[in-house]
N, C-alpha and C positions, 0 to 999 in steps of 0.2 A: 671657697667658692660658695656663693649664695645657693640656698636649697633649690635644686633644679625643679623638682616636681611641684613644689608650692608655687613657684613663679609661673609654671605652665598654667595652672588653674586660674591664677589671678589675672594673667594677661588675657586669657580666653574670655572671662566675663567682663573685665573692665572694657575690653574692646567692644563687646556686644552692647553694653549699656551706653557707651559713648555714641555708638552709631545710632541706636534707637532714639536717644535724646536729640540727635542732630536732624532727625526726620520726623517731626511731630505730625506732619500731615498724614502720612501713611503708616507711621510707627513701624516701618520695616527697614532694617539696616540695608543700606546700599541700593534700595529699590530705585530711587530717583536717578542714580548714576548708572543703573543697569536696566534700561528699558526692555531688554530681552529676557528679564527674569520672569519666571512663573511663580506667582506668590501663593503660598498655602498658609493662611493665617491661623489654621487650627493646629499647626505643628509646634509652635512655641508660645506659651501663654504670656499675657501681658505682664504678669507678675515677675517674669524673668527678664522683661524688657528686651526680648529677643525673639526672632522668628527664623524658621528654617526656610531656605530658598534654594532653588536650583536653577541653573541657566537652561531655559527651554530651547534655545537655539542649538541645533545639532544634536538634540537628544542626549544630553549629559556629556557631550564632548568637552574637551578643554578649550572653551571658546571665549570666556570672559577674561578681561584684563587681569594679569596676575596680582596687581595691587588691590583688586577688588575681590579676590578670592575670599570665601568665608574663612573666618579665623580658625587656624589649626592651633595646636597647643605648642608653646615654646617656652623654654626657660634658658635662653641663651644669655647668660649673665656674666658680668665682669668677674674675672679671676681676682679676688681681693688682694692676693699676695703679690700680684704682678702689676696690674693696672695698665701696663704698656708692654709692647713687644721689645722695648729698649730699656729694661730696668737697669738702674745703675748697679754696677758690680755683679751683673748676671754671670752665671757660670757656663754659658753655652758656647764660649769661643769668641772670636773677635768680630764675626759678622753678625751683628744684632738683628739684621733684617731676616735672618734665618737662624732660629735658636739652635738648630741642629747642624749648623754649618761645620762644626768640628769634625763631623763624619767625612766631610770633603777635604778638610785641611790636614787630617791625620790619617791618611790612608794606610790600611793594613789588611792584608788578606785574612780572611777567616780560615784558620787552620783546619785541616781535616780531622774529624773525630771518629769515634767508633761507628757511628751510624750515618756518616756523611757519604752520600752516594755521588757527590760531585755536582748536584744540580741546585744547590743552594737551599734545598728543602730537606733538612736533617730529620727525615721521618723514618719510621720503622717499616721498611718495605723490602720486598725481595726483588729479584731481577725482572720480574714481569710486572712492571708498573702499569696501572690502569688509568693513569692521569690523562685526561682528554685535553689538557692544555699544554702547549709548549712553554718552556721557561724563557723569561725575559732576562734572566741573569743566572750566573753560576756562582759557586761558592767563592771563586776567585774575584768576583765582582763585588762581594760584600765588604762593607767598611765597618770597622770596629772602633769603639771608643769606651771610655770608662763610664760606669753608671753614675759616678760622683758628679759628672758634668751635667747630669739631668736632675740634680737635687732640687726639690720643690717644684718640679715640672708637672704639668697636667698633660697626659698623653691621650689623644683620641684613639680608641682601639676599635678596629673592625671586628665585631664579636664573632661573626661566622668563621673568619680565618683563624682567629685566636683559638676558638673551640676545636676546629678541625685539626689544628696543630697539636693540641693536647690529646685529641683522640688518636692521632696517628703515630705519636712518638713516646718513648719511655720518659719518665716513669708512669705517666698517666695512661698509656696504651694498655687496653685490655683485649688481647687477641681473640678471646672466645665470645666477645659480645655479640658478634654476628651470628653465633650459634645459639645464643640464649634469648635474644631479644631484650626488651626492657631498657632501663637506665643502667649505666655503668655502676658497678658496685663500689668503686673507690673514687668516683669522680668528684663528689662533693668535698671530700677531705682534701683532694689534690687542688681543687680550686681555692679552697680556704688557705692552703699552704702557698699557692701562687699569690693571692692577695696579701698575705703576710710578707712575702718577698717584696712586693711593691711598697708596703709601708716601711719595712726595714731599710729600704734604700731611698726613703723620703720622696717617693714618686706616687702619683695618683692617676689611676686609669679612669677614663670616661668611655665606657663601652657604648658603641652604637650598633644596634641590631637592624638587620634588614626588615623592611615592612612588607608591603604587598608585592606581589610578583610583577614582572613586566614581560612583554612579548619576548619569547625565545627561552626564558628561564626553565619552563616545564620541559622543553625538548632536551635541554642539557641535563636536567635532573634525571630524565628517563634514560638517556644514553648512559650516564654514569651508573645508574642502578642496574641496568641490564649488563653492563660490563662487570659489575661487582658480582652479579649472579653467576657468571661463568667461573669466577674465582672461587666463590663459596661452594659451587657444585664440585669443583676439583678438590676442595677441602673435605667435603663429605665423602668423596670417593677414597681419599687417602685415609680418612677415619675408618671407613668400612674395610679397608685393606690392612688394618692394624699398623698404620704409620702415624702414630699420634703426634710426634714432634713436627713432622712435615705438615700435618693437618692444622695444627695450631698456627704455624707460620702462614699457611695459606689463608686461614680465617682472618688472621691479623692484618694481612696485606690486601684484603679484598676491597677495601674502600666502601663497604656496605653501610657504614654508619654515617648519617648526615648530621652536620652541626646544628641545623635548624631544629632537630628533634630534641636537642639538649638546651635550647634557649631557656626553658623554664627553670632548670636547675641553677644556671648562672644568675638569672634574674632574682630568684628567691634568695640566693646568698648575698647578692648586692643589696637587696632590700633589708635583709637581716643586719648587714654591716653599715647601713646608712649611706651607701655609695650611690650616687646618681648614675643613671644611664638614659640613653635616648633610643627610642624605637623610631627609625626614620619612616617617612611615608612610603618610600620605595627602597632605593639603594643606599646602604650604609656608606658605601664609597663616595657617592655623590654628596651625602650629608657631611662626611668628614672633610671633603675638599672644600665645601662651603664654609665650614667652621674655621678651617685653617686660613681662609682668605680674608676673614674679618679683621678690621682694625682693633676691635675689642678682643683682647686675648683670652678667649675661653679655653683654648688649648694651645700648647706649646710645640706640638709635633703630632704626627700621625703614625699609627702602627697597623699593618695589615698586609693584604695580598698585592700582587703586581697589578691588579685591576685598578688600584689607586693611580697608577701612572697614566691612565687614560684621561684623567681630569687635570684641571689647572691647579696644581699643588705647588708649594714653595720649592721643593726639590727632593727632600729625603723621605723615604718610607722606612720606618723601623720594622724589624722582624720580631715576632714573639720570642722572648728569651727562652733558651733551653735550660735544663738543669745545670749544665756546665757553665752557661753564661751567668746565671745567678751566683754560682760558686766562685767564678773568677771575676765577678763584679764588672762585666762588660756588656755592652749593648751593640747589636749588629743591625746594619741597615743597608739600603741601596740608594743610589743617587740617580735621579732621572737625567740630570745634565751629564753625568759620567757615562750613562748608557748611550745617550745621544752622541756623545763624543767618541765612544768606542765604536759605535756602528757607523759613524760618519754620515749621519742622516739629519734631516730637519725634524722638528717636533711633530709636524704633520705626518711625515713618513713613519715616525716611531708609533704614532697613534694607529695608523693603518696596520703596521706590522704586529702591534699588540692585539689588534682585532683578529688578524689572520692566524695567530697561534692559538686563538680560542679564549673565550671568557665564560662567565657564568650564564651568559645569555646568547652566545654565538658559538657554534661548533668550529673547530679549526678548518682552515682552508684545505680541502681534501688532497690536493697534490702534495702538500707538505708531508702527508703520511705515506706517500708512495715511495718505496725504496728505490724504484727506478729513477726517481727525480732527486730525492734526498737520501743518499746512501746511509749516512749516519743517523740512526734513530735512537732515542726520540729527537724530533726536530727542535730547533730553538728559534728565538726571534731573529737571530742572524740569518737563518735560512729564509725566513719571510722577507727580511730586508733585501736579501740578494735577489729573490724573485721579483720584488718591486723594481729593483734597479734594471732588470732586463726588460721591463715593460713600461718604461717611461714614468716610473714611480706612481703608476695608476693601478688601483685595484681592479677597475673595470677592464683595463687592457690586459692585466694579468689573467683575469677570468676568461677573456676571449682567447688568450694563448693556450689555456688549459681546458677549453670548453669540452673536449671529448671526455676528460676525466670527470668534470662536473656533471655532465649529462648522465653519467652512469652512477655516480656516488651521491650527489646532492645538487640536483638541477636548480634549486631555488636558493643556493648559497649566496649569490650576489644580492638578491632581494633581502635576505636575512642580514647581510652585512650593512646594507643601506639603512635598514630599520635600526640596527645596533648603533650606527653613527647618530641617528636622530634621537635615540634613547639617551645617549650621552649628552648631546647638544642641548636637549630640552628636559633634562632630568628634573624631577620633582623633589624639592627640599623644603625644610622649614626655615623661613626667614627669621632674622634676628628679632623682628617685631612680633613674631608669633604667627605670621601669615604663611599659608601653604602657597608656594610659588613655583612657577615653571621657568627654568633658565631660558634666556634669550626669547622671551615670550613674543616680542614684536615680529619675529621671523618664524613663528610656529605655523606649520603648513595646515591646510584645510583637511588633509587626510590623517591628522594626528591620532585618530582613534586606532589606526592600523599599527602604530608602534607604541603609543602610550596607553591604549585601552580606554574604556569608559571612565568618566569621572564620578566618584561617589561623594556624598556630602561630607564636608569637613568634620561634622560632628562624629561620624564613624571613625575618621582618622584620629580624632581626639581620643576616643575610647581605645583604639589600637595603641596609641602612643602611651597611654596610661596603664597598659597591660591588663585592662579589663577583658579584652578579647584578643584573639590571635588573628593572623592574616588568612588562615586557611579557608574559612567559609566566605571571607570577603573576596578572595581571588576569583571566584566563579563569576561575580558580577562584573569585574573589570574586563575579562576576556570573553565572557559568556561561554566559558569552557571550564571543566573541572577534570583533572587527570588523576586517576587512581594509580599510584606508583607501585612498582614491584614489591613483593614481600621479601623478607629475608630468606625464606625457604625456597621461593620460586615455584611452588606447587600450585597450579591452577586447577584444583579439584572441582568436581561438579557442585559440591555444596558451597565452596568458596565463591564460585562464579555466580551461583544463584543468589547468594547473600549480597554481593556488591552490585549486581546488575538489576536485582529486583527488590529484595527484602528491605534494603536500606534506602531505596529511592524515596519512598514516602517521608521518611525522617528528614532527608535532605531538602525535600520540598517544603516541609514544615518550617525548617530553619530559614530557608530563603523567603518564605511568605511573611514571616515575622518582620523581616527587614524591608522587603519591597513595598509593604503597605505604608511605610513612613518615609520613603525617599521619592525620587523623581517618578512621576506616574508612568514614564516610558518603560521602566523596569517591570511594571505589571504585565506588559505584553512581550517581554523578552523571555525566551527559553534558554536554558543552560545545557549545553551538550556535555555528557559524561563520556570520557574516553578511558580505556583500560589497557594496562600494560601487556596483558596476555593475548590480546587479539586486536589488531588495528581495525578490523572489520566490525567489531562489536561496539555499538554506540547506543546509549540510552539518553533520554531527554528529561531534564527536570522542568516541570511546568509549575512555577511557584503559585500562580493564580488558582491552581486547583486546590491549594491548601489554605486559602485565605480565610475560609469559614472557621478554621481551627483557632484563629487569633482571638475569637470571642471567648474561648475557654480560658485563655491566659488572662484576659482582662477582668475576670471575676475574682482574682486574688489580690487582696490588699490588706493583709492581716498586720495589726500593730503589735508592738512590744507589750502593751498593756494586756492584750488578750492572750499573749503567749506565756506570760509570767506564771499564771496559775497552773497551766499545763506543764510547764518546765518543772515546777516544784513537785507535781504529782508523779511525773515520769522519772525525774532525776536525770534528765537528758537536756543538754543545752540546745537552744534553737540554732538553726544553721547547719544541721546534719541530716542525712537521709533518714536516720532512725527517728529523729524528732518529727520530720515531715510526714512519715507514714504512721507512726504509733500515736501521734497526737490526735489524729482523726478517729481513733477508736475511743477517745475520751468522750464522756457523755456531753451532748449538746455543743461540743466544740466545732464540729463540722459545719453546723448551721451558722455559727458566728463568723466563719471564715469567708462566707459569701459576701462580696462587696455590695454595699447599699448605695450604688451610684458610682460615679467615675472615681477611680483610684488616683490619688495624688499625694505627693510629698512624703513618700516613705523615706525615713531619715537615717536610722541607725543601720549599721552593717548587718546586724542580725535580722532586721526587717527585710532588707534587700535580699540577702542570701536565702532566707527562709521562703520568701515569696517566689523567688526564682525556682527553687526546688519544687514547691507545690505546683507551679505552672508546668514545669518539666514533667512531673509525675502525672498530671492531668492530660497533657498532650500525648504521653506514652501509654495511656490506658490503665494506669494503676489507680486512678481516681475518676469518679464519674461527675456528671454535671451538678449533682447534689452535694458534691464535695465529700462523698463517701467512698470507701475503698471498694474497688471491683474485686472479682475473684482473684485476679493477678495481684492486686494490692494486698488482699488478705493473706495470700500465700507469701508475699514478700514480708509482710508484718510478722508472720510466723517465724520465718528465718531470722529476721532482725532481732526478735525477742530471744531466740535461742542462742545467738552469738553475743548478746549484750554483755555478758560477764567477761568474755574474752576481749571485747573491745575496750572495756574499762581496765582490765588487768594489764594489757599491753599498750594502752594508749593508741589503739588501732594501728600499730606499726605494720601489721600484716595487710592493711587495706581491706579489712573485712566488710565494712559497710558497702564500699564500692563493689567489692567482689560479689556480695549478695545481689545487688541490683543488676550487675552484668550477668550473673548466672540466670536470672529470670528473663533478661533480654535475650540471651542465647537460647533459652527454652522457648520463648515466643517465636524466634526465628528458626526453630527446629535444628539447632546446632549442638546443644549440650546433651548428648546421648551416647549410647554405646555402639552406634552404627558407624559405617564408613571408617573402619579401623586402619585402612591403608597399610596392609602388610608389606607392601613394596618399599615403604619408608623405614629406614633404620631407626631403632629406638622404641619400637612398640612392644607390647607384652608378648612373651614367647612361651611361658610355662603353662601347663595345664591344658584343659579342654577349651572349647569355644566359649563356654559360659564363664570360665575363669578369666579368659582374656577380655571378654566384654566388660566384666565387673572391674577388672584392673584398669582398663583404659578410661572408663567413666570416672572412677575415683581420681586417676591421674589428671584427667582434663579439668576436673573441678578444682584440684589443687593448683593448677596453672594460674588461677585467678589470684592466688595469694603470694605474698612476699616472703622469701626466705631471708632470715637474718644472717648476715655474713660479715666477716671481718673485713677491714679495709685493705684487702689484697685481692688480686684477680682470682677469678673462679678456677678451681680445679675439681674435676669430677666427671661423671658420665654425661654424654650428650644424647639428644634425641631429635632427629629431624621430624619424626612423627608428631611429637608434641610441639615442635616449632611451627609446623604447619597449622596446628590448632591455635597457637599463639597469634598467627596472622588473622584468623577469624575473630579472636578476641579483640585484637587491635583495631580491626575494621569497625567493629561495633562500638568500641570505646571512643574512637576518634569521631564517629558520627554522633554519638551522644554528647561528646564534648562540644562539637560544633553547634548542636541544638541548644545546649545549656548556655553557651555564649550568645547565641542569637536571642534567647529568652532574656538574658541580662541586658543586652544592647537595646532590645525593643522596649524593655521596662523604662530605660532612660529616654529613648527616642520619643516615647509616648508621654513623657513627663509624669510617669507614675512614681518616680522617686526624685528626690532633690538632686540637682546636678552640681550644686555648689558644695563640693566635698573634696577631701584629699585622701580618700581610702579606696579609690578605684582599683589600684593594683592589688591591695589586700583582698578585695572582693573577688577579683579574678583568680587569685591564688587559692582562695577558700572554696571556690566552686569545684565540684568533683570531676573526675575522669581526665585529669591532666597528667598524672603519673603513669608511665608505661611499666608494668610489672613483668619481670623476666619469668622464665619457666623453670628456674632452678629448683623451686620447691615441688613443682609438678614432676620433674625428672626424679627427684629424690624419693618422692612418695611412690611413684611407679616402680622405680628400681628396687626399693625396699620390699614392696609387696610381691614383685615378680621374681626377684633374684635372691632375696636374702631371708625373708621370713619363713619360719617353719610352723606348721599348724600343730604338730603333736609334741610341743615342748611346754614346760612349766612357765608361769609368768616371770620367775626369777631368771630362767635361762633366756627368755625373750628380751628382758631388760639388758642382759649382758650382750646379747646379739646386736641390740641397737647401738651400744657403745662400740662394738667391733665394726659395725657399718660406718659409723662416723669416722673412725680412724682410717678406714679403707677408702671411703668415697668422698667424705665431706670434712676434711681435716680443719678447714677454716670457717666452718659454720659456728655461729655464736651459741645456739642452744637448739640443736636439731631435734632432740627428744621432745622438747616443749613445742617446737614448730610442727612436728609430726602430729602431736596431740591436737593442736589447733586445726590442722588440715582435716583430721578425721572428724573432729567435732563440727567443722564447717560442712563437711559432706552430710553429716547427720542433720544439720539445720536445713540445708537445701532440700534434702529428702523429705523432711517434715513439711516443708512448704509445698513440695510437689504433690504430696498426698492430699492437700486441701484444694487443689486447683479444679478438679472435676473433669469435665469432658474436653477441656481445652488442650489436654495432653492425651495422646492415644494410649490404649490399654497396654500395648506391647512395650512402650517406653516406660510406663508406670511400673510394669513388672520388672523391667531391667533395673530400675532404681531400687525396687524392693530386693531383688536378687543381690545387687551389689551391697546393699546394707547388710544383708545376712552374711554374705561372703566376707565382708570386712570385719564383722563381729568376732569371728574366730581367728583373726589375724592381728588384731590391734594390741 
């Protein structure tokens, strides 16, 4: 297959240049054909032969013809080994119109296995399933065939479903992940093993990731997260009652881990292995259905969830292979035509029934969950089809029949259903030519903003598709809403609520302001409503125009490689890191050189782009002033970064020390990293000694939560702490906000043409930007437990060294080198403490004393 990503960039710019050449009068692509366009000729320079435009009609609604949509990025290229869906001698069975037709012609039930609960989803769950969607199939409906029949096939894979399957079932399942936060400890190695299985069986996956959200998706995410909280709370109760086995099982079946949070890991591995992937503009399912429909055979089949059945697909949907599938060399799938035949319904009724059992953007039809109506729970698609049969096969009539239940449980369900139907009918996909298109555009209704949301410029979609940025901060512009999802711990403490409802709002406004200044002017006058999981009545408003003045700070940075080389040699640190960005400004005369002498343009190398993004971030966050000199906070951060430099080099920053240092000072600015608010009601806090001992222990443990524990490729076994998990939620809120801000800085740099757009390293830039990795609290728990439960003050250094080894054997048998990690954590605390001492009046005297006391307390225990 031709290189996917290279073709994206080539199509993008070839299209722009061709359009500009075809309109010499106004030199604006598509302007003559789109009289409704609002032209902003300062957006795209003539040297790029392209201009940005937005449709003024309807304030960024989807109103222009789909063939005239601004070019998105596409690399839908011919599969060189096939060239046609009817290759001579193909091994897909006799029906060449459907390469996977063998699944229909060789029916065989998928036999029950150790973890088969009979619903077709062979996941690691207990009897209390929290799945909010009914099943469209059972294990008896699954069809099986030999993997050999798919030799040389390219399979389009719905990434979210594939990842969620890995999360939920052995051997990749890590039951304690919901109690630790962060990324799974074994996930990378398991994905690498999965991809090896694809290669060994001569198959190639083309993963398709979900892009931006659509109407209804946040509601379902919130429902699932709240349901997961009930399960994790039960798990914590079991843990507190000394029932560890039951607790582990409850954590593992909670459904608290979202596949979207693990996109980064899979994308990094795919990039490392040179495998192409697509980030769809919206739904991965819609994009896969489009890919499968093309005459040009980019893919030979699709793999994913039952949601694919909602679209016009050939017939078969493959299911992600289990470990036993790989071992027995078989592949399992479901057939849309067989489901229609089994239910004895039309395709239209099947689509309605699929919506009624629930999707990722529509909750299930409430009467289906009522045991008085559907006795056997969980309900299935057969139950939905039967309800439709009793109501003239009409969803509207069915809603009328059960109006009393709907009014109590979900009065707006019918409206949600209608929007869901329109979302599917008018799904946004990337066309084969590279254009972002809306399905069945000719029948798009005038109220499309109510179900599709607002339209953003295709240039932003381009950066999303190249993995330069993620969809999270873009989602707020589409729906003019941003939802703060539940934390893993479910603790809505006063300090957490203050953080997410007040402290982080200015940062979110800065991120939004960087984007709205370069897109349709209507967004300058749009506010974004913030909603929170812990209280439907609490609402805050983001007002991006309030932060527009901050954009001028970012535009003063345009440092070139030539200026950075001398500083790099002096510091011994490569550009593109937080350490270089901060410490370079302490070099004589360098700060003055970094101030741009005019408009910044054409930053070319990756080091230039990443370094300038980091400087702009640090300037916006108050670590650098308008003279490009370090502020008090910047000097404090520099002190800490210098102190940890040897550990960063010694361990190749595997502990995430640089990001941890930055996040520590972010938490200090937000008054979060301190010894207060110990929450003694939460299990896993310090218990030994007096109040001062507990304060010192919790401060050191919280600081260690910023660092990564090196662990073997096995699931975590060790003590847990809901207390520190609650602090992890605070860290994560800050980290995600900083990540959104740094992505907005990167996107604005390209939107403003401060860097060359003709490049093939967007994804690498996105991966090299900080704050993408979510660090678990394993090291924080280990440090706190060691100091609180294990260490003895009145013993010799030799005895203490022996005690450390005993601690490892008892609590962390699978750690790689805990003694070394413990030393890194203690030295990191020292480094942050050294920085705190330089801050001055920006930190209260009581907090400074707490840091000094903890330093002294640690000195006699290390």
